[in-house]
C-alpha positions in Angstrom: 157.4 10.1 120.4 158.7 12.1 117.4 159.4 15.7 118.6 157.6 18.7 117.2 159.6 21.9 117.9 159.2 25.5 117.0 161.4 28.6 116.6 159.3 31.7 117.3 161.4 34.9 116.6 160.0 38.4 116.8 160.5 40.1 113.4 161.9 43.2 115.1 165.3 43.0 113.5 167.9 40.7 112.0 168.9 37.5 113.7 172.0 37.4 115.9 173.9 34.3 117.2 171.9 34.3 120.4 168.5 33.6 118.8 170.0 31.7 115.9 171.4 29.2 118.5 167.8 28.6 119.6 166.7 27.9 116.1 169.6 25.6 115.3 169.4 23.5 118.5 165.6 23.0 118.0 166.2 22.0 114.3 169.0 19.6 115.1 167.1 18.0 118.0 164.0 17.4 115.9 165.7 16.4 112.6 167.9 13.8 114.3 164.8 12.2 115.8 162.6 12.2 112.7 160.5 15.0 114.1 158.9 18.2 112.6 160.1 21.8 112.7 157.9 24.9 112.8 158.9 28.5 112.1 156.4 30.8 113.8 156.8 34.5 113.7 155.7 36.4 116.9 154.5 39.4 114.8 151.5 40.5 116.8 153.2 43.8 117.6 155.6 43.9 114.8 154.5 47.2 113.2 155.3 48.3 109.7 157.7 46.6 107.2 157.2 43.3 108.9 157.1 41.4 105.6 160.6 42.6 104.8 161.9 41.7 108.2 160.4 38.2 108.0 162.1 37.8 104.6 165.4 38.8 106.1 165.1 36.2 108.9 164.2 33.5 106.4 167.2 34.5 104.4 169.5 34.2 107.4 168.0 30.8 108.4 168.3 29.4 104.8 172.0 30.5 104.7 172.6 28.2 107.7 170.8 25.4 105.9 167.8 25.3 108.2 164.5 24.5 106.5 161.0 24.2 108.1 158.1 21.8 107.8 155.6 24.5 108.7 155.6 28.3 108.7 153.1 30.5 110.7 152.5 34.1 111.7 150.9 34.6 115.1 149.1 37.7 113.8 147.0 35.3 111.7 146.0 33.2 114.6 143.5 35.4 116.4 140.8 32.7 116.5 143.1 30.3 118.4 144.1 33.1 120.9 140.5 34.2 121.5 139.4 30.7 122.2 142.1 30.3 124.8 141.1 33.6 126.4 137.5 32.4 126.5 138.5 29.2 128.3 140.6 31.1 130.8 137.8 33.6 131.6 135.4 30.7 132.0 137.8 29.1 134.4 138.1 32.3 136.5 141.8 32.7 135.7 141.6 36.1 134.0 140.7 39.4 135.6 140.6 43.0 134.3 143.0 45.7 135.7 142.8 49.5 135.1 146.1 50.9 136.4 148.0 53.1 134.0 151.7 52.4 133.2 152.6 55.3 135.4 150.6 54.1 138.3 152.1 50.6 138.1 155.6 52.1 138.0 154.8 54.1 141.1 153.6 51.0 142.9 156.8 49.2 142.1 158.9 52.0 143.3 157.1 52.1 146.7 157.6 48.3 147.1 161.3 48.5 146.3 161.6 51.4 148.8 160.1 49.1 151.5 162.5 46.3 150.6 159.8 44.2 149.0 159.8 42.5 145.6 157.9 44.6 142.9 155.0 42.2 142.5 151.6 43.3 141.4 149.4 43.7 144.5 146.2 42.4 142.8 144.3 45.5 143.8 142.1 45.0 140.7 140.6 41.9 142.3 139.0 44.1 144.9 137.1 46.3 142.4 133.3 45.9 142.3 131.3 46.0 139.2 130.4 49.6 139.9 134.0 50.5 140.3 134.9 49.0 137.0 132.0 50.7 135.3 133.1 54.0 136.7 136.6 53.6 135.5 135.5 52.7 132.0 133.1 55.6 132.0 136.1 57.8 132.8 137.8 56.4 129.7 139.9 53.7 131.2 140.2 50.4 129.3 141.3 47.3 131.1 144.3 45.1 130.5 143.9 41.5 131.6 146.0 39.5 133.9 146.3 35.7 134.4 145.7 34.8 138.0 148.6 32.7 139.2 148.3 30.0 141.9 151.1 29.9 144.5 152.1 26.3 143.6 155.6 25.6 142.4 156.2 24.4 138.8 158.4 21.3 138.5 159.8 19.7 135.4 162.8 17.6 134.3 164.7 19.9 131.9 166.6 18.5 128.9 169.6 20.7 129.7 169.3 21.6 133.4 167.9 18.4 134.9 165.3 18.7 137.7 163.9 22.2 138.0 161.5 23.7 140.6 160.3 27.3 140.4 157.8 28.8 142.7 155.3 31.3 141.3 154.7 32.9 144.7 157.0 35.8 143.9 155.8 36.5 140.4 153.3 39.2 139.3 150.2 37.9 137.6 151.3 38.3 134.0 149.4 40.7 131.6 148.1 38.6 128.8 145.9 41.2 127.0 146.7 44.8 126.4 144.2 47.7 126.7 143.9 47.6 122.9 142.9 43.9 123.0 146.3 42.6 121.7 147.1 39.2 123.1 150.7 39.1 124.5 153.4 36.6 124.0 152.9 34.5 127.2 149.4 33.4 126.3 149.7 33.5 122.5 152.8 31.2 122.7 151.0 28.7 124.9 147.8 28.7 122.8 149.8 28.2 119.6 152.1 25.5 121.0 149.0 23.5 122.1 147.2 24.1 118.8 150.2 23.0 116.8 151.0 20.0 118.9 154.5 21.2 119.9 156.0 18.5 122.1 159.4 20.1 123.0 160.2 23.7 123.8 164.0 24.5 123.7 165.0 28.0 124.5 167.3 30.2 126.6 167.4 29.9 130.3 166.2 33.5 130.7 162.8 31.8 129.9 162.8 29.6 133.1 160.4 32.0 134.9 158.1 32.1 131.8 158.0 28.3 131.8 156.7 28.3 135.4 154.0 30.7 134.4 153.1 29.0 131.1 152.8 25.6 132.8 150.0 27.0 134.8 148.3 28.4 131.7 148.6 25.0 130.0 147.0 23.3 132.9 144.3 25.9 133.1 143.6 25.3 129.4 143.4 21.5 130.0 146.6 20.6 128.2 149.8 18.7 129.0 153.1 20.6 129.2 155.7 19.9 126.6 159.2 18.8 127.4 161.4 21.8 128.2 165.0 22.5 127.6 166.7 25.7 128.8 170.2 26.5 127.4 172.7 28.9 128.9 172.6 32.4 127.4 175.4 33.5 125.0 177.4 36.5 125.9 180.3 38.2 124.1 184.0 37.4 124.6 184.1 39.9 127.6 181.0 38.4 129.3 178.7 41.2 128.3 175.1 40.6 126.9 175.0 40.2 123.2 172.2 42.7 123.0 174.8 45.4 123.7 176.9 44.5 120.6 174.5 43.0 118.1 176.4 44.3 115.1 179.4 41.9 115.7 177.1 38.9 116.2 174.4 39.6 113.6 174.1 36.9 111.0 174.0 39.3 108.1 177.3 40.8 109.3 178.9 37.4 109.6 177.8 36.4 106.1 179.2 39.7 104.7 182.4 39.0 106.6 182.8 35.8 104.6 182.2 33.4 107.6 181.2 29.9 106.5 177.7 29.0 107.6 178.7 25.5 108.8 181.3 27.1 111.1 178.5 29.2 112.7 176.4 26.0 113.1 179.3 24.1 114.7 180.2 26.9 117.1 176.7 27.5 118.3 176.0 23.8 118.8 179.2 23.4 120.8 179.3 26.7 122.9 178.9 25.9 126.5 179.4 22.2 126.2 183.2 22.0 126.7 183.4 19.9 123.6 186.4 20.7 121.2 185.2 22.5 118.1 186.1 20.8 114.8 184.8 21.3 111.3 181.8 19.3 110.4 180.6 18.8 106.8 176.8 18.6 107.3 173.9 19.4 109.6 173.1 15.7 109.7 176.5 14.9 111.1 176.3 17.8 113.5 172.9 16.6 114.8 174.4 13.2 115.8 176.8 15.0 118.2 174.1 17.1 120.0 173.6 16.4 123.7 171.5 18.9 125.5 172.6 17.6 128.9 176.2 18.5 127.9 175.4 22.3 128.1 176.6 23.8 131.4 174.9 26.4 133.5 177.3 29.3 132.9 176.8 31.7 130.0 178.6 30.6 126.9 181.0 33.2 125.4 180.9 34.0 121.7 184.3 34.9 120.4 184.3 36.3 116.9 188.0 35.5 116.4 187.3 31.9 117.4 184.5 31.7 114.9 186.8 33.1 112.1 189.4 30.5 112.9 186.8 27.8 112.8 185.5 29.2 109.6 188.9 29.1 107.9 189.4 25.5 109.0 185.9 24.6 107.7 186.6 26.2 104.3 190.0 24.5 104.0 188.4 21.1 104.6 185.9 21.4 101.8 186.3 19.3 98.7 186.4 21.0 95.3 182.9 19.9 94.4 181.4 21.9 97.3 183.1 25.1 96.4 183.3 25.0 92.5 180.1 26.9 91.9 180.9 29.4 94.7 184.3 30.1 93.1 182.6 30.7 89.7 180.2 33.1 91.4 183.3 35.2 92.2 183.7 35.4 88.4 186.9 33.3 88.5 187.6 31.4 85.4 189.0 28.8 84.8 188.2 27.0 88.1 189.9 23.6 88.4 190.4 21.0 91.1 194.1 21.5 90.8 193.8 25.1 91.6 191.7 24.4 94.7 194.1 21.7 95.8 197.0 24.2 95.5 195.4 27.2 97.3 192.7 26.0 99.8 195.1 25.6 102.8 196.0 29.3 102.5 192.5 30.7 102.5 190.7 32.4 105.4 187.7 33.4 103.4 186.6 32.1 100.0 187.0 35.4 98.3 190.7 35.2 99.2 190.9 32.7 96.3 190.7 35.7 93.9 194.3 36.7 94.9 195.7 33.3 94.1 193.6 32.9 91.0 195.3 36.1 89.6 198.7 34.5 90.5 197.8 31.3 88.6 195.9 32.6 85.7 196.2 36.4 85.5 198.6 39.3 85.7 200.4 40.3 88.8 203.2 42.7 89.8 206.3 40.4 90.2 209.2 41.4 92.4 212.3 40.4 90.4 215.1 42.6 91.8 218.1 40.2 91.5 218.8 40.3 87.8 221.6 37.7 87.9 219.4 35.2 89.8 216.5 35.8 87.5 218.7 35.2 84.5 220.0 31.9 85.9 216.5 30.8 86.8 215.4 31.6 83.2 218.2 29.6 81.8 217.6 26.6 84.0 213.8 26.5 83.7 212.8 23.0 82.5 210.6 22.4 79.5 207.0 21.5 80.0 204.9 19.4 80.7 205.3 20.0 84.5 204.3 18.0 87.4 204.8 18.8 91.1 208.3 17.5 90.7 209.2 20.4 88.4 209.7 22.9 91.3 212.3 20.7 93.0 214.2 19.9 89.8 214.3 23.6 88.9 215.4 24.9 92.2 218.1 22.2 92.5 219.5 23.4 89.1 219.3 27.1 90.2 221.1 26.2 93.5 223.8 24.3 91.7 224.4 27.3 89.3 224.3 30.0 92.0 225.3 28.4 95.2 222.2 29.8 96.9 220.4 27.8 99.5 217.3 28.1 101.7 215.6 31.5 102.1 218.2 33.2 99.9 217.1 31.0 97.0 213.4 30.5 97.6 212.3 33.9 98.8 213.3 35.8 95.6 211.8 33.1 93.4 208.5 33.2 95.3 208.4 37.0 95.1 209.0 36.8 91.3 206.4 34.2 90.7 203.7 35.3 93.1 204.5 38.9 94.2 204.0 37.7 97.8 206.2 36.7 100.7 204.1 33.8 101.7 201.5 31.5 100.1 200.7 28.1 98.8 203.3 25.5 98.0 205.2 26.5 94.8 205.5 22.9 93.7 201.7 23.0 93.3 201.4 26.5 91.9 204.2 26.2 89.3 202.4 23.7 87.0 199.3 25.9 87.1 201.1 29.1 86.4 202.8 27.6 83.4 206.1 28.2 81.7 205.0 31.3 79.7 203.9 33.2 82.7 206.9 32.1 84.7 209.2 33.5 82.0 207.3 36.8 81.9 207.6 37.2 85.7 211.3 36.3 85.8 211.9 38.9 83.1 209.4 41.8 83.7 209.7 44.8 81.4 212.0 47.5 82.7 210.1 50.5 84.1 209.8 53.4 81.8 211.5 56.6 82.8 209.3 59.7 83.2 209.8 62.3 80.5 
């Protein structure tokens, strides 16, 4: 069976690594098996500006390289949801309730005070027709609950193995608000069944939802999909990501210069114990995915770890993959020789601008040792230069001055690049060229203020 998966974000804000991990794992799982992917926005209660927020989410997903065979909005699927409600009413699995939010909160407090779980007491089931009519005449409007059976739900989880969850301690879930809006639990089940979703992969905080939704699926006459529940992602200190969304938001990572494939590799590997190594494509990454490898403990997201992986990912990229991106930084010329010289010294792609200025532009050289600079000028070989030019030149300077090691190389590097550290000078020297080298060895004397 070729899998059909869905990612169903609520467009209430930008994506962060927690919900992006769900999108990525679903995508990798389906694509590797020739299946289909669905992007379905849970926008039934999204409010204003939903179109802009949906566009932001699609931008974030596209940045990661994730595409979708089908896109849907739950708010446009009322007919499907109403049909499901009708079937559940006919089966006697829905009942109206009239308690206010304040009344329900008071009930829960009383139950907690008595040491009992705060489970809905099903008082509404005891209401007569006259009672309901009186409540509605008084202005009350019902919300509707799904009547759970006490049976346990059992399934073999793709990540957790055999799972058994009893519904005996759950409240009957509200599936329709007072205003008639269908809530997530039922809308998700109805949409999954209608779209032919075969595999539901999500965070393990949804395990209780799965037990409830399996009963809904059975009541609607359907077969449950295959479930996989992944450990949640927390921050480096073990705190929920929801407390620090800014650090983990995809838009922030993109602005910080993080490579998208590094995000993909990190999220596909967090919690598996597998060493994280750069990967050049989603296709290759999908071949490594094993849901059973995920542990039970929350997986820690470390921003520093991601940045290090991003730098390694960038440095491993061939010139053909980055050429257009370098040009988008308004760097010209852009050559494979330049990339070969500087890529091992980049943490972010825009760091290349510094070394582009060293190779092709104007910098502030540090040429304090006039005698050394004069000797270096006198011994500078004629062009054309290869990578051997640096060794031949420094050998000649060393013979003339007696300098060795750091005493020789540091002042020459400062003169040629203006920096203490950087790419190998044997690669930079041919790109900088003889004319710029001479200018940097012999900078104009600073003018005295008048």
